[in-house]
N, C-alpha and C positions, 0 to 999 in steps of 0.2 A: 425665475420669478421676475427678473428685471425686464425681460423682453415680453413676457405674457402675464401682466399683473391680473388680468381677468381670470386666468386659470387659478391663481392663488386665491382670489376672492371666491370663486365657485367652490374650490376645495374647502375653504373655511366655512362657507355656508352649509355645505353638505355635512361636514363634521359636526357642526353645531346642531343641524337638523337631526342627525343620527343620535346624538346625545339627548336631545330633547324628546325625541320619540321613544327612546329606550327608557328615559326617566318616567314618561307618562305610562308606558306599558308595564314596567316592572314595579313602579312605586319607589318610595324613598329607600326603604330597607333593601329591597331586591337590587336596585341600581347600585347603591354603595357597596353591597356585598360583592357584586361582580367587579366593580371598579377597584376594590381593595385586594382582590384575589392575587393579581400579579405582584403587588407590594408584599403580601404575605409570603409568596414564593421567594421573592428576593431576600426577605429577612431570613428565611430558612436556609438559603444557600450562602448568603454573605452576612452573617450576624455582626461582624466587625464593622462593616460599612453601613449597616442599617441605622446606627445611631446618628450618623450624619444626615441620612435621608429623613429620618424622623425629625431631627431638629429643623430642617428646611421646611418640611410639611407643617410642622407645628408653628413656625414663624408666619407662614402664609395663612394658616387657620386663624391665628390671633389677629392678624391684620384684617382678614375678611370679616371676622366677628365684630371688630371695631366699626367697620363700615355698616354692617347690618344693624348694630345697636343704635345707630342714628335714625333708622327708618322705623315706621310703625310695625309693631309686632305681628299684626294679622297679615301684613303684606309679605313678610320675609320669613315666616315660620319654616317653610320648606327649603329655604336656601342655606340654612346652617350646615356646616360640614360635619361629618361623623367624627366620633371620638377615635383617635388613632393611638391612644395610650396603650391599648392591648398589644400593639405591635412591638412596643418596647418590652413588654412582659414576655412575649413569645421569644424575642431574641435573647433575653436573659435566661429563660428556661432552657433554650437550646444550648447556650453557652455552658450552663451548669451541667447538662447531660454530657456534652463533649468533654468537659473537664473531668467528670466522674469516670468516663471511659478511659481517658488518657492516664489518669492517676492509677488505675488498676494495671495498666500496661507497664508503668514505671516501677511498680512494686515487685515485679518478677525479675 
């Protein structure tokens, strides 16, 4: 990146264009459903680390919402981030299932 800054700029523009085109094609719900899929898989595989990831994402979402609250509502209605609170619920349900399975193993 230090020697070829133009390559970094081109990659950033391409990534932004890909995200913008995906958002326009899929719409709000379809776009965020696909963006959140890897995070849901991460929660399923690593429920103990998911709380830390959830806290980071939640802090970012609160800051982003504070910025959007200062702008007119009609301009920023589509820029609000989706609610990720269901991820914490999924992680807790998975933890409860694992604890239930392990408790039956310990009883024998």
